[in-house]
VMD Tcl script that builds the backbone (N, CA, C; Angstrom):
set m [mol new atoms 369]
animate dup $m
set s [atomselect $m all]
$s set {name element resname resid chain x y z} {
  {N N MET 1 A 0.845 -1.179 0.000}
  {CA C MET 1 A 0.000 0.000 0.000}
  {C C MET 1 A 0.892 1.244 0.000}
  {N N LEU 2 A 0.544 2.195 -0.852}
  {CA C LEU 2 A 1.236 3.479 -0.878}
  {C C LEU 2 A 0.606 4.362 0.200}
  {N N ILE 3 A 1.417 4.784 1.153}
  {CA C ILE 3 A 0.933 5.620 2.249}
  {C C ILE 3 A 1.563 6.997 2.088}
  {N N LEU 4 A 0.709 8.000 1.994}
  {CA C LEU 4 A 1.158 9.369 1.777}
  {C C LEU 4 A 0.617 10.278 2.866}
  {N N LYS 5 A 1.225 11.447 2.965}
  {CA C LYS 5 A 0.710 12.481 3.862}
  {C C LYS 5 A 0.844 13.823 3.145}
  {N N THR 6 A -0.085 14.708 3.427}
  {CA C THR 6 A 0.015 16.043 2.848}
  {C C THR 6 A 1.138 16.796 3.539}
  {N N LYS 7 A 1.596 17.838 2.909}
  {CA C LYS 7 A 2.647 18.670 3.497}
  {C C LYS 7 A 2.178 19.212 4.852}
  {N N THR 8 A 0.929 19.617 4.940}
  {CA C THR 8 A 0.360 20.142 6.190}
  {C C THR 8 A 0.358 19.078 7.282}
  {N N PHE 9 A -0.076 17.863 6.923}
  {CA C PHE 9 A -0.104 16.777 7.899}
  {C C PHE 9 A 1.317 16.442 8.348}
  {N N ALA 10 A 2.266 16.418 7.409}
  {CA C ALA 10 A 3.656 16.091 7.746}
  {C C ALA 10 A 4.227 17.077 8.763}
  {N N LYS 11 A 3.956 18.367 8.579}
  {CA C LYS 11 A 4.439 19.383 9.527}
  {C C LYS 11 A 3.808 19.175 10.905}
  {N N TRP 12 A 2.506 18.928 10.917}
  {CA C TRP 12 A 1.800 18.715 12.179}
  {C C TRP 12 A 2.338 17.472 12.888}
  {N N ALA 13 A 2.511 16.375 12.157}
  {CA C ALA 13 A 2.994 15.130 12.755}
  {C C ALA 13 A 4.386 15.314 13.352}
  {N N LYS 14 A 5.234 16.041 12.649}
  {CA C LYS 14 A 6.586 16.294 13.156}
  {C C LYS 14 A 6.525 17.119 14.441}
  {N N LYS 15 A 5.641 18.098 14.461}
  {CA C LYS 15 A 5.492 18.982 15.622}
  {C C LYS 15 A 5.088 18.214 16.884}
  {N N ILE 16 A 4.201 17.228 16.731}
  {CA C ILE 16 A 3.750 16.487 17.918}
  {C C ILE 16 A 4.546 15.205 18.151}
  {N N GLY 17 A 5.518 14.929 17.288}
  {CA C GLY 17 A 6.360 13.749 17.465}
  {C C GLY 17 A 5.718 12.449 17.022}
  {N N LEU 18 A 4.848 12.522 16.038}
  {CA C LEU 18 A 4.176 11.336 15.516}
  {C C LEU 18 A 5.049 10.698 14.437}
  {N N ALA 19 A 5.556 9.517 14.718}
  {CA C ALA 19 A 6.492 8.835 13.817}
  {C C ALA 19 A 5.762 8.175 12.648}
  {N N ASP 20 A 6.482 8.049 11.545}
  {CA C ASP 20 A 5.919 7.388 10.366}
  {C C ASP 20 A 5.515 5.946 10.657}
  {N N LEU 21 A 6.244 5.277 11.537}
  {CA C LEU 21 A 5.888 3.903 11.881}
  {C C LEU 21 A 4.466 3.841 12.445}
  {N N GLN 22 A 4.103 4.810 13.263}
  {CA C GLN 22 A 2.747 4.836 13.813}
  {C C GLN 22 A 1.716 5.055 12.697}
  {N N LEU 23 A 2.079 5.844 11.693}
  {CA C LEU 23 A 1.183 6.060 10.551}
  {C C LEU 23 A 1.001 4.770 9.750}
  {N N VAL 24 A 2.070 4.014 9.616}
  {CA C VAL 24 A 1.989 2.729 8.919}
  {C C VAL 24 A 1.051 1.784 9.665}
  {N N LEU 25 A 1.204 1.722 10.979}
  {CA C LEU 25 A 0.331 0.861 11.791}
  {C C LEU 25 A -1.121 1.308 11.678}
  {N N THR 26 A -1.338 2.610 11.661}
  {CA C THR 26 A -2.683 3.152 11.516}
  {C C THR 26 A -3.260 2.786 10.150}
  {N N ALA 27 A -2.461 2.898 9.104}
  {CA C ALA 27 A -2.915 2.547 7.754}
  {C C ALA 27 A -3.303 1.072 7.680}
  {N N LYS 28 A -2.542 0.219 8.345}
  {CA C LYS 28 A -2.867 -1.213 8.361}
  {C C LYS 28 A -4.209 -1.455 9.036}
  {N N GLU 29 A -4.498 -0.714 10.104}
  {CA C GLU 29 A -5.792 -0.842 10.771}
  {C C GLU 29 A -6.918 -0.421 9.837}
  {N N VAL 30 A -6.716 0.676 9.138}
  {CA C VAL 30 A -7.733 1.160 8.191}
  {C C VAL 30 A -7.982 0.104 7.124}
  {N N LYS 31 A -6.926 -0.479 6.622}
  {CA C LYS 31 A -7.040 -1.498 5.579}
  {C C LYS 31 A -7.894 -2.679 6.038}
  {N N THR 32 A -7.851 -2.989 7.335}
  {CA C THR 32 A -8.659 -4.098 7.860}
  {C C THR 32 A -10.066 -3.653 8.256}
  {N N GLY 33 A -10.387 -2.380 8.025}
  {CA C GLY 33 A -11.742 -1.898 8.300}
  {C C GLY 33 A -11.918 -1.182 9.621}
  {N N LEU 34 A -10.845 -0.978 10.373}
  {CA C LEU 34 A -10.942 -0.299 11.663}
  {C C LEU 34 A -10.843 1.213 11.471}
  {N N ILE 35 A -11.995 1.849 11.351}
  {CA C ILE 35 A -12.060 3.304 11.236}
  {C C ILE 35 A -12.988 3.821 12.323}
  {N N ASP 36 A -12.897 5.109 12.616}
  {CA C ASP 36 A -13.717 5.674 13.680}
  {C C ASP 36 A -14.917 6.455 13.154}
  {N N ALA 37 A -14.805 7.019 11.965}
  {CA C ALA 37 A -15.936 7.730 11.369}
  {C C ALA 37 A -15.788 7.734 9.858}
  {N N ASP 38 A -16.898 7.507 9.183}
  {CA C ASP 38 A -16.947 7.551 7.723}
  {C C ASP 38 A -17.710 8.819 7.348}
  {N N PHE 39 A -16.997 9.778 6.755}
  {CA C PHE 39 A -17.612 11.041 6.363}
  {C C PHE 39 A -18.134 11.002 4.928}
  {N N GLY 40 A -18.031 9.861 4.278}
  {CA C GLY 40 A -18.507 9.702 2.913}
  {C C GLY 40 A -17.481 10.143 1.890}
  {N N LYS 41 A -17.648 9.641 0.668}
  {CA C LYS 41 A -16.780 10.008 -0.459}
  {C C LYS 41 A -15.313 9.747 -0.159}
  {N N PHE 42 A -15.029 8.596 0.464}
  {CA C PHE 42 A -13.659 8.139 0.731}
  {C C PHE 42 A -12.934 8.973 1.787}
  {N N LEU 43 A -13.661 9.687 2.627}
  {CA C LEU 43 A -13.093 10.521 3.682}
  {C C LEU 43 A -13.429 9.891 5.034}
  {N N TYR 44 A -12.389 9.671 5.847}
  {CA C TYR 44 A -12.560 8.980 7.123}
  {C C TYR 44 A -11.803 9.679 8.243}
  {N N LYS 45 A -12.250 9.381 9.469}
  {CA C LYS 45 A -11.511 9.821 10.658}
  {C C LYS 45 A -11.007 8.570 11.370}
  {N N LYS 46 A -9.755 8.650 11.832}
  {CA C LYS 46 A -9.135 7.520 12.512}
  {C C LYS 46 A -8.354 8.001 13.728}
  {N N ARG 47 A -8.512 7.311 14.839}
  {CA C ARG 47 A -7.721 7.603 16.036}
  {C C ARG 47 A -6.310 7.077 15.864}
  {N N ILE 48 A -5.354 7.841 16.408}
  {CA C ILE 48 A -3.956 7.418 16.384}
  {C C ILE 48 A -3.416 7.523 17.801}
  {N N ALA 49 A -2.836 6.435 18.273}
  {CA C ALA 49 A -2.256 6.432 19.620}
  {C C ALA 49 A -1.024 7.321 19.659}
  {N N LEU 50 A -0.902 8.063 20.742}
  {CA C LEU 50 A 0.294 8.858 20.989}
  {C C LEU 50 A 1.006 8.263 22.196}
  {N N PRO 51 A 2.318 8.351 22.222}
  {CA C PRO 51 A 3.063 7.791 23.360}
  {C C PRO 51 A 2.550 8.344 24.690}
  {N N GLY 52 A 2.213 7.439 25.590}
  {CA C GLY 52 A 1.755 7.830 26.913}
  {C C GLY 52 A 0.295 8.244 26.990}
  {N N LYS 53 A -0.397 8.311 25.853}
  {CA C LYS 53 A -1.797 8.738 25.855}
  {C C LYS 53 A -2.723 7.690 25.258}
  {N N GLY 54 A -2.197 6.777 24.473}
  {CA C GLY 54 A -3.028 5.779 23.817}
  {C C GLY 54 A -3.899 6.414 22.748}
  {N N LYS 55 A -4.881 5.650 22.259}
  {CA C LYS 55 A -5.757 6.158 21.200}
  {C C LYS 55 A -6.823 7.103 21.734}
  {N N ARG 56 A -7.378 6.760 22.868}
  {CA C ARG 56 A -8.498 7.531 23.403}
  {C C ARG 56 A -8.122 8.995 23.643}
  {N N GLY 57 A -6.968 9.242 24.198}
  {CA C GLY 57 A -6.540 10.605 24.472}
  {C C GLY 57 A -5.545 11.122 23.458}
  {N N GLY 58 A -5.362 10.387 22.395}
  {CA C GLY 58 A -4.331 10.721 21.417}
  {C C GLY 58 A -4.771 11.656 20.321}
  {N N ALA 59 A -4.332 11.352 19.126}
  {CA C ALA 59 A -4.570 12.214 17.976}
  {C C ALA 59 A -5.675 11.642 17.101}
  {N N ARG 60 A -6.161 12.500 16.225}
  {CA C ARG 60 A -7.143 12.103 15.231}
  {C C ARG 60 A -6.586 12.468 13.867}
  {N N ALA 61 A -6.786 11.592 12.910}
  {CA C ALA 61 A -6.346 11.867 11.544}
  {C C ALA 61 A -7.550 11.805 10.619}
  {N N ILE 62 A -7.584 12.726 9.697}
  {CA C ILE 62 A -8.573 12.693 8.632}
  {C C ILE 62 A -7.820 12.140 7.423}
  {N N ILE 63 A -8.362 11.078 6.847}
  {CA C ILE 63 A -7.650 10.388 5.780}
  {C C ILE 63 A -8.520 10.219 4.533}
  {N N ALA 64 A -7.834 10.065 3.418}
  {CA C ALA 64 A -8.473 9.700 2.149}
  {C C ALA 64 A -8.086 8.253 1.879}
  {N N TYR 65 A -9.088 7.424 1.646}
  {CA C TYR 65 A -8.820 6.012 1.418}
  {C C TYR 65 A -9.893 5.457 0.498}
  {N N LYS 66 A -9.466 5.023 -0.685}
  {CA C LYS 66 A -10.420 4.442 -1.624}
  {C C LYS 66 A -10.188 2.954 -1.801}
  {N N THR 67 A -8.948 2.593 -2.002}
  {CA C THR 67 A -8.619 1.183 -2.208}
  {C C THR 67 A -7.440 0.803 -1.334}
  {N N ALA 68 A -7.160 -0.480 -1.314}
  {CA C ALA 68 A -6.056 -0.972 -0.497}
  {C C ALA 68 A -4.695 -0.562 -1.052}
  {N N GLU 69 A -4.675 0.113 -2.202}
  {CA C GLU 69 A -3.396 0.514 -2.787}
  {C C GLU 69 A -2.874 1.848 -2.278}
  {N N GLN 70 A -3.766 2.739 -1.841}
  {CA C GLN 70 A -3.312 4.089 -1.485}
  {C C GLN 70 A -4.140 4.673 -0.339}
  {N N LEU 71 A -3.425 5.279 0.611}
  {CA C LEU 71 A -4.051 5.977 1.724}
  {C C LEU 71 A -3.293 7.288 1.913}
  {N N VAL 72 A -4.043 8.380 2.115}
  {CA C VAL 72 A -3.412 9.691 2.297}
  {C C VAL 72 A -3.880 10.292 3.618}
  {N N PHE 73 A -2.926 10.653 4.476}
  {CA C PHE 73 A -3.219 11.378 5.708}
  {C C PHE 73 A -3.348 12.854 5.332}
  {N N LEU 74 A -4.536 13.420 5.539}
  {CA C LEU 74 A -4.822 14.782 5.097}
  {C C LEU 74 A -4.652 15.828 6.182}
  {N N LEU 75 A -5.207 15.548 7.346}
  {CA C LEU 75 A -5.290 16.530 8.414}
  {C C LEU 75 A -5.194 15.805 9.736}
  {N N GLY 76 A -4.539 16.420 10.708}
  {CA C GLY 76 A -4.427 15.804 12.020}
  {C C GLY 76 A -4.664 16.807 13.120}
  {N N PHE 77 A -5.153 16.307 14.247}
  {CA C PHE 77 A -5.333 17.154 15.418}
  {C C PHE 77 A -5.319 16.291 16.669}
  {N N VAL 78 A -4.907 16.898 17.758}
  {CA C VAL 78 A -4.901 16.219 19.049}
  {C C VAL 78 A -6.272 16.421 19.672}
  {N N LYS 79 A -6.778 15.380 20.306}
  {CA C LYS 79 A -8.141 15.400 20.831}
  {C C LYS 79 A -8.400 16.583 21.755}
  {N N ASN 80 A -7.435 16.951 22.590}
  {CA C ASN 80 A -7.683 18.051 23.524}
  {C C ASN 80 A -7.662 19.423 22.838}
  {N N GLU 81 A -7.245 19.480 21.558}
  {CA C GLU 81 A -7.258 20.740 20.809}
  {C C GLU 81 A -8.598 20.979 20.121}
  {N N ARG 82 A -9.194 19.913 19.630}
  {CA C ARG 82 A -10.508 20.005 18.989}
  {C C ARG 82 A -11.127 18.624 18.937}
  {N N VAL 83 A -12.440 18.585 18.846}
  {CA C VAL 83 A -13.143 17.310 18.883}
  {C C VAL 83 A -13.314 16.714 17.489}
  {N N ASP 84 A -13.618 17.554 16.520}
  {CA C ASP 84 A -13.904 17.061 15.181}
  {C C ASP 84 A -13.676 18.173 14.168}
  {N N ILE 85 A -13.936 17.868 12.909}
  {CA C ILE 85 A -13.854 18.892 11.874}
  {C C ILE 85 A -15.260 19.400 11.577}
  {N N THR 86 A -15.344 20.600 11.050}
  {CA C THR 86 A -16.643 21.212 10.761}
  {C C THR 86 A -17.238 20.651 9.472}
  {N N GLU 87 A -18.510 20.895 9.272}
  {CA C GLU 87 A -19.165 20.470 8.031}
  {C C GLU 87 A -18.533 21.150 6.824}
  {N N LYS 88 A -18.143 22.410 6.976}
  {CA C LYS 88 A -17.488 23.126 5.881}
  {C C LYS 88 A -16.153 22.464 5.540}
  {N N GLU 89 A -15.387 22.067 6.562}
  {CA C GLU 89 A -14.123 21.376 6.334}
  {C C GLU 89 A -14.355 20.028 5.642}
  {N N LYS 90 A -15.394 19.310 6.074}
  {CA C LYS 90 A -15.713 18.021 5.447}
  {C C LYS 90 A -16.019 18.205 3.966}
  {N N THR 91 A -16.812 19.212 3.648}
  {CA C THR 91 A -17.163 19.476 2.250}
  {C C THR 91 A -15.928 19.799 1.425}
  {N N THR 92 A -15.071 20.655 1.953}
  {CA C THR 92 A -13.836 21.025 1.246}
  {C C THR 92 A -12.925 19.813 1.076}
  {N N LEU 93 A -12.776 19.028 2.127}
  {CA C LEU 93 A -11.911 17.849 2.060}
  {C C LEU 93 A -12.455 16.795 1.099}
  {N N ARG 94 A -13.783 16.635 1.033}
  {CA C ARG 94 A -14.364 15.681 0.086}
  {C C ARG 94 A -14.017 16.055 -1.349}
  {N N LYS 95 A -14.024 17.348 -1.650}
  {CA C LYS 95 A -13.659 17.807 -2.998}
  {C C LYS 95 A -12.192 17.480 -3.280}
  {N N TYR 96 A -11.332 17.715 -2.301}
  {CA C TYR 96 A -9.911 17.429 -2.436}
  {C C TYR 96 A -9.686 15.927 -2.614}
  {N N VAL 97 A -10.388 15.132 -1.827}
  {CA C VAL 97 A -10.267 13.677 -1.910}
  {C C VAL 97 A -10.708 13.181 -3.287}
  {N N ASN 98 A -11.762 13.763 -3.815}
  {CA C ASN 98 A -12.232 13.366 -5.140}
  {C C ASN 98 A -11.131 13.561 -6.187}
  {N N ILE 99 A -10.365 14.611 -6.037}
  {CA C ILE 99 A -9.231 14.847 -6.941}
  {C C ILE 99 A -8.137 13.812 -6.684}
  {N N LEU 100 A -7.804 13.599 -5.408}
  {CA C LEU 100 A -6.723 12.668 -5.052}
  {C C LEU 100 A -6.957 11.247 -5.552}
  {N N VAL 101 A -8.170 10.748 -5.385}
  {CA C VAL 101 A -8.430 9.349 -5.736}
  {C C VAL 101 A -8.485 9.127 -7.240}
  {N N HIS 102 A -8.526 10.197 -8.003}
  {CA C HIS 102 A -8.563 10.062 -9.459}
  {C C HIS 102 A -7.275 10.528 -10.140}
  {N N LEU 103 A -6.215 10.733 -9.377}
  {CA C LEU 103 A -4.951 11.170 -9.955}
  {C C LEU 103 A -4.331 10.095 -10.836}
  {N N GLU 104 A -3.795 10.533 -11.951}
  {CA C GLU 104 A -2.992 9.648 -12.792}
  {C C GLU 104 A -1.606 9.549 -12.151}
  {N N GLU 105 A -0.863 8.536 -12.529}
  {CA C GLU 105 A 0.462 8.325 -11.941}
  {C C GLU 105 A 1.376 9.532 -12.148}
  {N N GLN 106 A 1.326 10.146 -13.329}
  {CA C GLN 106 A 2.157 11.322 -13.603}
  {C C GLN 106 A 1.797 12.487 -12.688}
  {N N GLU 107 A 0.513 12.679 -12.455}
  {CA C GLU 107 A 0.062 13.775 -11.590}
  {C C GLU 107 A 0.519 13.539 -10.155}
  {N N LEU 108 A 0.442 12.302 -9.712}
  {CA C LEU 108 A 0.904 11.950 -8.373}
  {C C LEU 108 A 2.405 12.205 -8.249}
  {N N THR 109 A 3.147 11.857 -9.260}
  {CA C THR 109 A 4.593 12.083 -9.268}
  {C C THR 109 A 4.911 13.563 -9.124}
  {N N VAL 110 A 4.165 14.405 -9.818}
  {CA C VAL 110 A 4.385 15.858 -9.731}
  {C C VAL 110 A 4.121 16.349 -8.312}
  {N N LEU 111 A 3.042 15.895 -7.686}
  {CA C LEU 111 A 2.727 16.311 -6.312}
  {C C LEU 111 A 3.802 15.847 -5.327}
  {N N LEU 112 A 4.356 14.669 -5.565}
  {CA C LEU 112 A 5.440 14.179 -4.716}
  {C C LEU 112 A 6.717 14.985 -4.936}
  {N N GLU 113 A 7.004 15.296 -6.180}
  {CA C GLU 113 A 8.220 16.046 -6.493}
  {C C GLU 113 A 8.185 17.473 -5.954}
  {N N ASN 114 A 6.994 18.099 -5.970}
  {CA C ASN 114 A 6.932 19.481 -5.476}
  {C C ASN 114 A 6.628 19.561 -3.980}
  {N N GLY 115 A 6.531 18.404 -3.310}
  {CA C GLY 115 A 6.392 18.384 -1.859}
  {C C GLY 115 A 4.988 18.560 -1.317}
  {N N GLU 116 A 3.999 18.616 -2.191}
  {CA C GLU 116 A 2.612 18.728 -1.713}
  {C C GLU 116 A 2.166 17.440 -1.028}
  {N N LEU 117 A 2.675 16.322 -1.512}
  {CA C LEU 117 A 2.464 15.026 -0.885}
  {C C LEU 117 A 3.830 14.445 -0.546}
  {N N VAL 118 A 3.873 13.697 0.560}
  {CA C VAL 118 A 5.117 13.106 1.046}
  {C C VAL 118 A 4.858 11.624 1.303}
  {N N LYS 119 A 5.766 10.773 0.839}
  {CA C LYS 119 A 5.642 9.349 1.133}
  {C C LYS 119 A 5.956 9.105 2.595}
  {N N VAL 120 A 5.165 8.254 3.220}
  {CA C VAL 120 A 5.449 7.853 4.591}
  {C C VAL 120 A 6.592 6.858 4.537}
  {N N ALA 121 A 7.645 7.141 5.285}
  {CA C ALA 121 A 8.848 6.302 5.277}
  {C C ALA 121 A 8.658 5.127 6.232}
  {N N TYR 122 A 8.871 3.942 5.715}
  {CA C TYR 122 A 8.816 2.759 6.563}
  {C C TYR 122 A 9.661 1.659 5.940}
  {N N GLU 123 A 10.190 0.815 6.798}
  {CA C GLU 123 A 10.995 -0.306 6.324}
  {C C GLU 123 A 11.029 -1.379 7.365}
}
mol reanalyze $m
mol bondsrecalc $m
mol representation Tube
mol addrep $m
């Protein structure tokens, strides 16, 4: 599975110390059907455990996921900072997701090269 994160998500994850390995584990959970909210149009919310806080008190990620081949972490927030995203944010993100899930390989390459999307590093 290709696991990506937006430039915005990457900055946020670095700020709170969220490692790529945790993102990989989260993506594997999503692949098996473990999601916390389905916002429709391939947009989901997923809890992510943070060191010392677990999932319940940890972070939340808004992700784009259509098939088992690709997952994109779009937006993240810590639970104590906000509870959820607004309806306006959901609408905007659904439009963005619609573009993401229909990207051709060349278009994806351009987004990766210009840093708008970042591959999640794992090995």
